[in-house]
BALO-398695 format. One line per 10 residues: number of its first residue (from 1); their letters; for each residue y, x, z of N, C-alpha, C. Coordinates in steps of 0.1 Angstrom, whole numbers. Layout:
N
NUM	a	Y,X,Z,Y,X,Z,Y,X,Z  ... .
This chain:
462
1	mteifsrkyi	-625,-671,57,-618,-679,68,-617,-661,77  -628,-663,81,-632,-647,91,-630,-635,86  -621,-630,72,-624,-620,64,-608,-624,69  -602,-633,64,-583,-633,66,-581,-631,77  -588,-638,89,-590,-637,103,-590,-620,107  -597,-617,101,-597,-598,106,-588,-588,100  -581,-598,87,-568,-591,76,-556,-589,89  -557,-599,93,-549,-601,101,-545,-592,115  -558,-591,120,-562,-582,134,-556,-569,131  -559,-566,117,-559,-553,116,-545,-549,113 .
11	rfgiaaliyi	-543,-556,105,-523,-551,103,-519,-554,114  -521,-559,127,-516,-562,135,-514,-550,141  -527,-546,144,-533,-536,152,-527,-518,147  -524,-523,136,-517,-508,132,-504,-508,135  -496,-522,134,-484,-523,131,-479,-521,150  -490,-530,159,-489,-523,171,-488,-511,176  -504,-502,174,-499,-487,178,-491,-480,173  -484,-485,161,-470,-475,157,-455,-477,166  -458,-493,167,-449,-496,173,-450,-492,186  -458,-487,196,-461,-481,211,-460,-469,207 .
21	lvviwignyw	-463,-459,197,-458,-444,194,-445,-442,195  -434,-451,190,-427,-454,188,-418,-462,204  -422,-467,213,-418,-472,230,-422,-461,236  -431,-451,233,-433,-440,242,-424,-429,241  -423,-429,226,-409,-419,221,-397,-420,228  -392,-433,226,-382,-437,230,-379,-438,249  -390,-440,254,-394,-440,268,-388,-449,276  -386,-463,268,-382,-480,276,-392,-486,273  -399,-490,286,-408,-494,282,-411,-511,283  -394,-513,287,-394,-531,284,-394,-534,269 .
31	lllglgvifd	-395,-523,263,-397,-529,244,-413,-532,247  -418,-531,253,-435,-531,248,-437,-549,248  -424,-556,254,-424,-568,255,-424,-575,235  -417,-566,229,-415,-570,215,-429,-568,209  -443,-563,215,-458,-570,209,-456,-583,206  -456,-592,217,-457,-606,212,-450,-609,205  -438,-607,195,-433,-605,187,-441,-604,175  -445,-587,178,-455,-581,166,-465,-595,166  -471,-597,174,-485,-603,173,-480,-622,168  -469,-628,173,-469,-636,163,-465,-638,147 .
41	myvtekvnwt	-459,-622,144,-457,-624,131,-468,-623,122  -480,-615,130,-493,-609,123,-499,-620,125  -503,-624,139,-517,-633,134,-514,-649,140  -503,-653,150,-502,-666,155,-499,-674,144  -482,-670,139,-471,-675,129,-463,-684,136  -462,-684,149,-454,-695,153,-443,-701,150  -436,-690,151,-425,-685,145,-417,-678,135  -405,-684,124,-402,-678,115,-394,-668,116  -398,-655,115,-388,-648,124,-376,-639,111  -382,-644,102,-370,-643,89,-373,-651,85 .
51	fwkkrhgknn	-358,-661,93,-355,-676,92,-348,-679,77  -344,-669,70,-337,-671,60,-344,-674,43  -357,-674,52,-365,-677,37,-376,-686,40  -386,-693,30,-395,-696,35,-408,-690,38  -414,-691,49,-425,-680,49,-437,-686,40  -440,-699,37,-449,-702,25,-443,-711,13  -446,-711,4,-440,-714,-8,-428,-706,-16  -424,-706,-25,-415,-696,-32,-402,-700,-33  -392,-685,-28,-378,-691,-29,-373,-683,-39  -358,-691,-43,-353,-688,-53,-349,-673,-53 .
61	afiewldali	-343,-673,-65,-338,-657,-67,-331,-651,-57  -319,-660,-51,-311,-651,-45,-316,-650,-28  -324,-662,-24,-328,-657,-12,-336,-642,-13  -344,-643,-27,-349,-627,-27,-347,-616,-29  -332,-618,-35,-328,-602,-30,-318,-603,-18  -313,-614,-8,-311,-614,3,-326,-609,12  -329,-613,9,-346,-605,18,-349,-591,17  -344,-583,5,-344,-571,0,-335,-566,6  -322,-571,3,-312,-565,10,-318,-562,22  -315,-576,37,-310,-573,48,-326,-558,50 .
71	faviavtlin	-343,-558,44,-351,-551,49,-347,-537,47  -336,-536,34,-334,-522,33,-321,-518,40  -315,-529,44,-302,-520,59,-308,-520,68  -321,-528,76,-323,-525,85,-335,-508,84  -337,-508,74,-347,-499,71,-341,-485,72  -325,-486,65,-322,-472,61,-311,-469,76  -309,-478,86,-301,-476,97,-312,-472,108  -326,-478,108,-330,-464,112,-337,-457,113  -339,-452,98,-344,-439,92,-328,-430,95  -319,-434,97,-303,-425,95,-303,-422,113 .
81	iflfqnyrip	-310,-435,120,-307,-432,136,-317,-421,141  -326,-423,134,-343,-417,139,-345,-402,129  -343,-401,119,-349,-394,108,-342,-384,106  -330,-394,96,-321,-383,86,-310,-391,82  -296,-380,77,-288,-389,71,-285,-380,62  -277,-385,55,-265,-380,42,-254,-373,51  -245,-363,47,-234,-359,49,-229,-353,37  -214,-356,36,-209,-344,27,-198,-335,30  -196,-327,28,-191,-318,28,-174,-318,24  -161,-322,31,-152,-326,27,-138,-317,27 .
91	tpsmeksllv	-144,-302,38,-134,-297,35,-139,-277,33  -135,-267,31,-141,-257,26,-141,-251,42  -141,-251,51,-142,-246,64,-155,-240,65  -165,-245,57,-178,-234,58,-183,-225,46  -170,-224,34,-176,-220,25,-176,-198,28  -180,-195,23,-193,-200,9,-205,-202,11  -206,-204,24,-223,-210,28,-221,-223,21  -213,-235,28,-213,-248,21,-207,-249,11  -203,-256,2,-188,-260,-7,-185,-273,-6  -173,-277,-11,-165,-292,-4,-176,-301,-17 .
101	gdhlfvskla	-182,-308,-10,-186,-316,-24,-200,-316,-24  -204,-305,-13,-221,-304,-12,-228,-316,-5  -238,-324,-8,-241,-335,2,-257,-328,10  -253,-333,16,-265,-322,31,-274,-337,32  -285,-333,34,-296,-339,40,-300,-331,54  -296,-340,63,-295,-336,80,-304,-341,84  -313,-334,93,-326,-340,100,-321,-340,110  -322,-356,120,-324,-360,130,-338,-352,143  -345,-349,134,-356,-345,139,-358,-332,148  -348,-326,140,-345,-311,140,-345,-308,157 .
111	ygprmpntpi	-336,-316,164,-335,-312,180,-335,-322,189  -340,-340,180,-342,-345,188,-332,-357,182  -337,-371,177,-328,-381,177,-318,-385,188  -307,-386,191,-297,-397,204,-302,-412,200  -301,-419,210,-299,-432,207,-281,-433,213  -285,-444,201,-266,-445,196,-260,-454,211  -247,-445,213,-235,-451,223,-231,-464,223  -233,-471,208,-224,-484,203,-237,-488,195  -245,-497,200,-260,-499,189,-255,-508,182  -238,-518,183,-238,-528,174,-228,-524,167 .
121	afpftqhtlp	-230,-518,155,-218,-516,147,-220,-518,127  -212,-521,123,-211,-527,107,-224,-514,101  -233,-517,94,-240,-508,88,-229,-494,76  -235,-482,79,-228,-471,70,-219,-466,72  -215,-468,79,-200,-470,86,-200,-462,101  -191,-449,96,-188,-439,107,-182,-446,121  -169,-447,116,-160,-459,125,-151,-469,118  -150,-468,104,-138,-474,101,-145,-486,92  -140,-496,90,-141,-505,82,-138,-507,68  -143,-502,56,-135,-504,42,-126,-512,43 .
131	ltnskswsnl	-118,-516,35,-106,-521,30,-100,-527,43  -104,-533,56,-97,-538,65,-92,-525,71  -97,-511,72,-91,-502,85,-90,-506,96  -102,-517,101,-102,-517,115,-117,-506,122  -115,-513,133,-131,-504,138,-140,-509,134  -152,-501,132,-164,-506,126,-176,-510,138  -173,-509,150,-178,-510,162,-178,-517,172  -186,-523,183,-184,-533,191,-189,-529,202  -180,-528,215,-183,-528,227,-188,-530,235  -193,-542,230,-198,-552,232,-211,-545,245 .
141	viwpykrlag	-219,-537,235,-232,-532,240,-227,-514,243  -225,-511,254,-226,-495,253,-242,-484,261  -243,-479,254,-258,-473,258,-255,-458,263  -258,-454,273,-252,-441,277,-261,-430,266  -259,-416,271,-263,-406,261,-282,-405,269  -288,-401,255,-304,-401,257,-308,-397,240  -313,-384,244,-320,-380,232,-336,-376,237  -338,-381,223,-354,-386,223,-359,-372,222  -376,-369,220,-378,-353,220,-376,-346,204  -373,-334,202,-373,-331,188,-383,-322,185 .
151	ggevrnndpi	-378,-317,173,-388,-304,167,-388,-289,173  -372,-290,180,-368,-279,189,-358,-277,194  -350,-263,197,-336,-264,203,-325,-255,198  -318,-261,200,-304,-253,193,-305,-234,191  -299,-231,184,-305,-216,185,-292,-207,177  -290,-199,181,-275,-189,175,-277,-187,163  -266,-190,151,-265,-184,141,-270,-199,133  -274,-211,138,-282,-224,132,-265,-230,129  -265,-236,114,-257,-244,109,-261,-259,119  -250,-268,121,-249,-274,127,-241,-287,132 .
161	vfnfpagdtv	-246,-299,126,-237,-315,121,-236,-322,134  -222,-322,141,-223,-331,153,-205,-336,153  -204,-342,164,-194,-355,165,-179,-349,169  -171,-346,165,-162,-337,169,-154,-339,188  -156,-329,193,-152,-336,207,-141,-339,208  -127,-336,200,-114,-340,204,-108,-350,196  -120,-359,192,-120,-370,184,-120,-382,193  -118,-382,204,-119,-391,215,-106,-403,213  -96,-398,210,-84,-402,210,-81,-395,193  -73,-405,183,-73,-404,175,-53,-413,170 .
171	vvdeqvtsyy	-51,-403,164,-37,-411,159,-39,-414,147  -39,-430,145,-46,-435,135,-38,-429,120  -24,-425,118,-16,-424,110,-16,-402,107  -27,-401,110,-28,-386,117,-45,-378,116  -50,-389,113,-66,-382,119,-70,-372,111  -63,-364,102,-69,-355,103,-64,-339,113  -55,-344,121,-49,-336,128,-58,-342,145  -62,-335,153,-64,-335,171,-51,-341,174  -55,-354,183,-44,-361,191,-38,-355,200  -48,-342,203,-45,-331,218,-32,-326,208 .
181	eivrrtardl	-36,-319,199,-24,-307,194,-12,-314,185  -19,-327,183,-6,-336,182,4,-334,199  -4,-340,205,4,-339,222,14,-324,218  3,-313,221,12,-299,225,19,-297,215  18,-296,200,31,-302,195,45,-305,196  43,-316,199,54,-328,199,55,-320,216  51,-318,221,55,-309,237,66,-299,233  62,-289,222,67,-278,220,80,-282,215  82,-288,205,93,-297,199,103,-301,206  97,-306,218,107,-313,231,114,-305,236 .
191	ksrdsysgsl	106,-293,244,110,-276,249,119,-275,240  119,-270,226,125,-265,215,141,-271,217  140,-287,220,154,-294,218,163,-293,229  155,-289,239,159,-289,255,164,-279,256  163,-267,250,164,-250,248,175,-248,243  175,-254,228,189,-255,218,203,-264,224  196,-272,229,208,-278,239,211,-277,248  205,-266,255,214,-260,265,210,-267,279  202,-274,278,196,-278,292,189,-272,298  186,-274,312,177,-268,323,160,-267,314 .
201	pkndsyyirq	156,-262,309,141,-260,309,134,-269,319  123,-272,315,113,-281,326,100,-273,325  89,-280,334,74,-274,335,71,-279,324  58,-273,318,50,-275,306,46,-291,305  40,-296,322,35,-309,323,45,-320,320  52,-317,322,63,-326,318,68,-332,305  66,-321,301,66,-318,286,58,-331,281  48,-322,283,33,-332,279,34,-343,282  37,-351,295,39,-362,294,47,-374,286  60,-364,285,66,-371,275,67,-368,263 .
211	arkeildqhe	60,-362,254,52,-361,243,39,-368,241  31,-376,254,24,-382,249,31,-394,251  40,-403,260,44,-414,258,55,-414,242  60,-404,239,69,-404,227,53,-410,212  42,-404,211,35,-407,204,30,-420,208  29,-424,218,21,-439,222,33,-445,215  48,-445,215,62,-455,216,60,-457,199  51,-440,191,56,-444,180,46,-442,171  32,-447,176,20,-445,167,6,-455,175  -1,-459,162,-8,-463,170,-20,-460,171 .
221	ivyrpvdrrd	-29,-456,185,-40,-447,190,-52,-455,187  -62,-451,190,-74,-455,194,-84,-450,201  -89,-453,204,-103,-444,211,-114,-449,207  -124,-435,203,-136,-437,196,-146,-430,204  -160,-437,209,-170,-433,220,-176,-417,209  -184,-411,213,-189,-400,209,-200,-402,199  -206,-414,196,-211,-416,184,-202,-425,171  -189,-426,173,-181,-430,164,-170,-420,159  -172,-408,163,-162,-398,162,-164,-390,151  -156,-385,144,-160,-378,134,-171,-370,129 .
231	nyvkrcigip	-181,-368,117,-189,-357,119,-183,-341,114  -185,-331,122,-182,-320,115,-194,-309,116  -193,-300,106,-204,-290,100,-199,-279,104  -207,-268,116,-201,-257,115,-212,-248,117  -207,-230,120,-222,-229,128,-222,-226,137  -233,-223,147,-230,-227,165,-236,-208,160  -223,-203,172,-225,-192,174,-225,-186,184  -225,-193,200,-229,-194,210,-238,-204,216  -249,-206,226,-254,-211,232,-252,-214,242  -255,-228,252,-256,-224,265,-257,-210,274 .
241	gdtvtiisgv	-251,-206,277,-256,-196,291,-248,-179,281  -243,-182,272,-241,-172,265,-222,-169,267  -222,-159,265,-209,-152,264,-201,-146,251  -191,-153,247,-184,-154,232,-169,-142,228  -170,-133,227,-159,-120,223,-158,-124,210  -144,-123,208,-139,-118,195,-133,-108,193  -134,-94,185,-121,-87,187,-119,-80,170  -106,-85,172,-104,-77,156,-114,-89,143  -116,-103,145,-123,-107,138,-140,-106,144  -145,-99,147,-158,-95,147,-164,-100,161 .
251	vyingiqved	-169,-112,156,-179,-118,168,-189,-111,176  -188,-110,189,-199,-106,201,-201,-119,209  -218,-119,208,-221,-126,216,-233,-115,227  -226,-120,241,-234,-111,253,-228,-100,251  -221,-99,244,-215,-79,244,-224,-73,232  -231,-84,223,-238,-80,214,-232,-81,199  -229,-72,190,-220,-79,176,-235,-89,170  -226,-99,162,-231,-109,158,-231,-103,143  -241,-100,134,-244,-96,124,-240,-107,111  -227,-103,102,-223,-113,96,-230,-115,80 .
261	nstlqttyvv	-230,-127,78,-237,-131,70,-231,-130,54  -235,-128,41,-230,-126,35,-219,-138,27  -220,-146,33,-214,-159,24,-195,-159,38  -197,-152,46,-185,-156,60,-172,-148,49  -162,-157,51,-153,-151,46,-139,-151,55  -128,-140,54,-120,-139,59,-108,-140,50  -94,-143,53,-83,-139,44,-79,-127,43  -78,-122,29,-70,-111,26,-56,-114,15  -48,-102,22,-37,-104,14,-42,-91,0  -38,-94,-17,-45,-92,-25,-29,-85,-33 .
271	rtngttinpk	-28,-73,-36,-15,-71,-39,-17,-63,-53  -7,-68,-65,-15,-61,-77,2,-54,-82  -4,-47,-93,12,-41,-99,24,-48,-107  26,-61,-97,33,-70,-109,26,-82,-118  14,-78,-126,6,-82,-130,-4,-98,-122  -6,-107,-132,-14,-116,-124,-29,-112,-127  -42,-117,-117,-47,-115,-123,-58,-130,-131  -67,-121,-139,-72,-132,-150,-75,-142,-142  -75,-159,-144,-83,-168,-140,-97,-167,-140  -102,-158,-149,-114,-160,-153,-120,-156,-143 .
281	aferlsiska	-117,-142,-139,-121,-134,-129,-123,-142,-118  -111,-151,-113,-117,-157,-101,-129,-170,-103  -127,-172,-117,-142,-178,-115,-155,-173,-119  -157,-164,-121,-165,-157,-121,-172,-152,-105  -156,-154,-96,-161,-146,-81,-160,-161,-72  -162,-169,-81,-163,-189,-75,-153,-192,-66  -140,-182,-67,-126,-183,-60,-123,-201,-66  -122,-209,-57,-117,-225,-64,-102,-222,-68  -99,-230,-76,-85,-233,-75,-74,-233,-63  -81,-241,-56,-73,-245,-45,-70,-234,-33 .
291	dqsmisgaay	-80,-222,-33,-78,-212,-24,-72,-203,-31  -65,-203,-39,-61,-190,-51,-40,-197,-50  -37,-192,-37,-23,-193,-31,-12,-180,-33  -6,-178,-41,3,-166,-46,10,-168,-39  17,-150,-29,31,-159,-20,43,-146,-23  40,-142,-40,53,-131,-47,43,-135,-58  53,-128,-67,45,-123,-79,37,-112,-80  39,-109,-70,24,-95,-70,18,-96,-60  16,-109,-50,5,-104,-43,0,-126,-43  -13,-121,-35,-22,-133,-38,-29,-135,-22 .
301	llpltsanae	-28,-145,-13,-32,-147,-2,-45,-154,-6  -57,-150,-2,-71,-152,-8,-86,-153,6  -85,-165,7,-103,-164,16,-116,-152,3  -118,-148,9,-131,-140,3,-143,-130,13  -152,-130,5,-161,-125,11,-160,-111,10  -165,-103,19,-171,-88,20,-168,-87,5  -183,-91,0,-185,-92,-13,-171,-89,-26  -166,-98,-28,-158,-103,-34,-145,-92,-30  -140,-95,-23,-130,-79,-16,-132,-70,-20  -144,-63,-20,-144,-49,-26,-146,-51,-41 .
311	tiskftnvse	-153,-60,-48,-148,-64,-67,-131,-59,-69  -125,-74,-63,-114,-70,-65,-103,-61,-63  -110,-54,-54,-105,-42,-53,-101,-32,-61  -118,-32,-70,-117,-25,-81,-111,-27,-98  -102,-38,-94,-99,-44,-109,-83,-34,-112  -80,-28,-120,-71,-22,-128,-58,-22,-121  -55,-39,-127,-44,-40,-117,-40,-45,-104  -52,-39,-97,-51,-43,-80,-47,-29,-73  -37,-29,-65,-29,-19,-57,-35,-20,-44  -38,-33,-35,-42,-33,-21,-50,-47,-17 .
321	vspvmarsge	-58,-45,-10,-66,-58,-9,-68,-51,8  -64,-59,16,-62,-59,28,-66,-71,40  -76,-71,49,-73,-82,61,-60,-88,65  -58,-102,67,-50,-109,74,-57,-105,90  -50,-101,103,-55,-99,113,-46,-101,122  -49,-113,132,-35,-112,146,-40,-101,153  -29,-93,160,-30,-86,165,-34,-87,183  -40,-82,190,-47,-83,202,-39,-85,210  -38,-94,219,-27,-96,231,-18,-106,223  -21,-110,212,-8,-121,207,-11,-135,211 .
331	yaphifphns	-4,-142,218,-8,-151,225,-1,-164,214  -17,-172,209,-15,-182,199,-16,-195,206  -7,-202,206,-4,-220,217,-13,-224,210  -19,-224,194,-27,-239,193,-43,-232,197  -44,-227,203,-55,-217,205,-64,-221,215  -77,-231,221,-77,-230,233,-82,-216,243  -78,-216,253,-76,-229,264,-55,-236,261  -51,-230,254,-35,-231,254,-29,-230,261  -32,-218,264,-31,-212,280,-19,-203,280  -10,-198,281,-3,-185,282,-12,-176,289 .
341	ayrwnednyg	-19,-178,299,-24,-170,307,-33,-161,304  -39,-174,292,-47,-162,284,-46,-161,270  -42,-152,268,-35,-144,255,-43,-141,243  -51,-153,235,-59,-149,224,-53,-159,215  -60,-153,204,-54,-157,189,-70,-161,183  -68,-162,171,-81,-166,159,-85,-158,159  -83,-141,160,-90,-128,158,-94,-121,167  -86,-125,182,-90,-116,194,-94,-128,202  -107,-128,207,-107,-144,214,-116,-135,227  -114,-140,238,-124,-147,250,-123,-128,262 .
351	plwlpakgsv	-137,-124,270,-145,-134,267,-145,-147,274  -155,-155,266,-153,-166,273,-173,-172,273  -175,-177,288,-187,-179,287,-190,-194,286  -198,-198,284,-206,-211,277,-217,-218,288  -207,-230,297,-217,-235,307,-230,-239,301  -237,-234,314,-253,-242,307,-258,-255,321  -262,-265,315,-267,-274,322,-270,-267,335  -265,-274,343,-271,-269,363,-265,-262,365  -253,-251,358,-252,-239,363,-240,-242,368  -236,-231,375,-220,-236,388,-213,-226,382 .
361	vqldtsnlci	-200,-232,383,-188,-225,380,-175,-218,393  -172,-211,400,-162,-208,408,-150,-214,400  -144,-220,406,-130,-233,403,-116,-224,412  -104,-221,403,-90,-226,410,-83,-225,399  -66,-224,399,-60,-230,394,-57,-222,378  -61,-214,382,-63,-198,368,-70,-202,359  -81,-210,363,-94,-208,354,-93,-229,351  -93,-232,357,-94,-247,354,-88,-252,341  -80,-247,334,-79,-247,321,-89,-249,312  -97,-240,316,-112,-238,304,-120,-249,306 .
371	yeriidvyee	-122,-253,320,-132,-263,321,-128,-276,325  -115,-279,325,-108,-293,329,-112,-304,323  -114,-303,308,-119,-314,303,-136,-318,296  -139,-305,301,-156,-311,305,-156,-319,317  -153,-311,326,-154,-321,338,-149,-335,333  -134,-338,335,-127,-346,336,-133,-356,322  -133,-353,312,-138,-363,299,-151,-366,296  -157,-351,297,-169,-349,288,-184,-354,299  -179,-354,311,-186,-357,320,-182,-362,333  -173,-374,325,-166,-385,332,-166,-384,352 .
381	ndlrvdggii	-158,-375,351,-150,-372,369,-140,-375,365  -133,-377,378,-118,-381,386,-115,-369,388  -102,-360,376,-103,-349,377,-84,-348,382  -79,-341,396,-65,-338,396,-62,-328,405  -51,-323,401,-45,-313,411,-31,-318,418  -33,-312,434,-23,-319,443,-13,-308,452  -11,-301,450,-4,-290,459,-13,-275,454  -16,-273,446,-24,-261,443,-40,-265,445  -45,-277,449,-56,-283,453,-64,-286,445  -76,-283,439,-82,-295,427,-91,-302,436 .
391	yingspassy	-93,-316,432,-98,-326,436,-104,-333,426  -120,-337,428,-130,-339,417,-134,-357,424  -135,-360,419,-137,-378,428,-131,-380,441  -116,-372,441,-111,-375,455,-115,-365,464  -128,-354,461,-132,-344,470,-125,-333,470  -116,-323,478,-115,-307,473,-129,-299,466  -120,-294,454,-136,-290,449,-132,-276,446  -142,-265,449,-136,-249,444,-147,-245,444  -156,-250,438,-165,-249,423,-174,-264,415  -182,-261,408,-186,-276,395,-202,-270,392 .
401	tfkmgyywmm	-204,-278,391,-222,-281,388,-220,-285,376  -225,-285,362,-226,-289,350,-231,-295,346  -233,-306,342,-244,-317,340,-252,-315,321  -238,-307,313,-248,-308,303,-244,-290,298  -250,-288,289,-249,-277,279,-240,-277,271  -237,-268,267,-221,-262,257,-220,-258,247  -222,-261,235,-221,-246,225,-209,-243,217  -205,-232,207,-196,-226,206,-198,-226,190  -188,-235,185,-190,-233,162,-178,-231,164  -182,-221,156,-175,-221,138,-177,-215,128 .
411	gdnrhnsads	-165,-218,118,-166,-226,105,-171,-207,97  -177,-207,89,-179,-190,79,-170,-190,70  -158,-195,73,-149,-196,63,-135,-196,73  -135,-182,83,-126,-177,93,-112,-182,93  -109,-179,83,-92,-183,85,-89,-198,82  -97,-201,76,-99,-218,73,-107,-231,81  -111,-228,92,-116,-231,96,-109,-243,111  -110,-252,115,-106,-258,125,-120,-260,138  -124,-252,146,-135,-252,150,-132,-249,163  -144,-244,174,-140,-239,188,-128,-234,195 .
421	rywgfvpedh	-122,-228,188,-113,-218,190,-100,-222,194  -97,-242,183,-91,-242,188,-92,-262,196  -103,-262,203,-104,-272,204,-117,-269,217  -121,-259,220,-131,-256,230,-148,-262,225  -152,-265,233,-167,-266,240,-170,-276,232  -183,-278,229,-191,-286,219,-200,-292,229  -204,-304,235,-213,-307,247,-225,-314,238  -234,-311,245,-247,-310,240,-249,-326,235  -242,-336,237,-247,-351,240,-237,-354,223  -227,-340,215,-224,-346,203,-231,-336,191 .
431	ivgkpkfiwl	-244,-332,194,-250,-327,183,-260,-341,179  -255,-340,164,-261,-347,154,-274,-345,149  -273,-329,144,-284,-325,136,-287,-315,127  -293,-308,123,-295,-297,116,-293,-300,101  -287,-294,90,-284,-298,79,-301,-293,71  -308,-296,65,-322,-287,61,-316,-280,46  -309,-290,34,-311,-288,25,-295,-290,14  -295,-286,5,-286,-299,-8,-290,-305,-13  -288,-315,-14,-299,-327,-23,-289,-331,-32  -274,-327,-35,-260,-326,-50,-256,-322,-41 .
441	sidkeaegir	-245,-314,-50,-233,-309,-51,-222,-312,-65  -212,-316,-60,-201,-321,-70,-191,-315,-67  -190,-305,-74,-175,-299,-79,-165,-306,-87  -151,-311,-77,-141,-321,-80,-131,-313,-89  -136,-300,-91,-127,-292,-98,-131,-288,-115  -145,-292,-115,-151,-290,-133,-149,-305,-137  -152,-307,-150,-155,-321,-159,-163,-321,-161  -168,-333,-166,-183,-341,-173,-198,-335,-162  -202,-334,-176,-214,-329,-168,-215,-312,-159  -202,-308,-163,-204,-299,-150,-198,-300,-137 .
451	rirwnrmfmk	-195,-310,-135,-188,-314,-123,-201,-310,-112  -214,-311,-116,-225,-312,-110,-229,-299,-104  -232,-290,-98,-237,-278,-96,-251,-275,-97  -256,-276,-108,-272,-277,-109,-283,-268,-95  -268,-256,-93,-281,-244,-93,-280,-246,-73  -274,-256,-74,-268,-256,-55,-276,-269,-50  -289,-272,-64,-294,-288,-59,-309,-280,-54  -309,-285,-43,-326,-284,-33,-320,-271,-26  -308,-264,-29,-310,-257,-19,-309,-260,-2  -317,-247,2,-320,-245,18,-308,-241,26 .
461	vr	-301,-252,37,-289,-242,40,-296,-234,51  -287,-223,48,-286,-213,56,-279,-206,69 .
């Protein structure tokens, strides 16, 4: 009896020590009340905490399977929150660094795991329940942003998994496009209609308001908290305090050119003598069928690495290989900050400064479009402009102090990536983790056993 009693206390001591260390890590000391539950589970056994099964005696097979399932769900959920999770690459925005069908091991410990904003949720779903297509979380409990201590800080050039910043408001039947881009697109259409009909043009804010009303009337709109927004993976080009500039497709950070990695892709026009390029050549260069776009009988539009572009330029039937670049000063309305005062495009951008936590920016109506979403949405202030005067939380403001740091993310497939150039800054509370390695890679264009890309198994993500 003494030996059994001692074993109980040893098991309790080990469990209590682990629990106390986790509580210290989380930093919420109210959780120490849970030591009473652990003591009862291991020593006194007054309450049957696993009420679905008998504490003593044999349970039937169904109960045993149920018990194993409950344990697995709890264990995997805790692992996903605090340690790591799987992420599958759905789009080619990071090719050739990461391929569609790559399954990534994403470390939460690299930068510190976040406590969930919505702790009450259906397990293993991001935001939508299968079959019912309804939301998978409850707003009954909402926790503020809190990041636990991790292994380091986000650095320039790190590949990062993060929640899509513009994914807070979603048009249910067009989820692949940002709600805000849908609003801007609709506003441009409304403005064009007025122009064609001969009506007097109105200011842009009028068309934005009308676009929002039209979208609300015609579509189902949902709101998602930070941890329930879609997960994206991109490369961190700039960290808080950096200044990002892009000139003719070349990225500069604080005036210093960022060295391109060998897997970086740009879109090229490839012209031939009228004959087609052998599909086997594309296969040898790992150019997928989805990337092979023919714009005429003698020209292709292809995303290529610099090495592939050089190789193709040497084909006997290829007469020209030239990159596709937007002109400097050419305004692209779909590019952040979506204001014609900033005549930026995908290939010529900035300079743009990335706010750091505690830094101060001087505000006026000319630069407010850059920071308004940070102030109004990410940092939850009441922002309005009246008569050219900026009001923050009801008071006139000529400056603003940032509460968080902000990052700049870009895909390695530069002309096929919806990234910070399109929707702006990534707040620190949206950072999910760092992909460490590829544990599985599936090629949807292949067949049979060839669908598995064996050469990418357990490849480190760089």
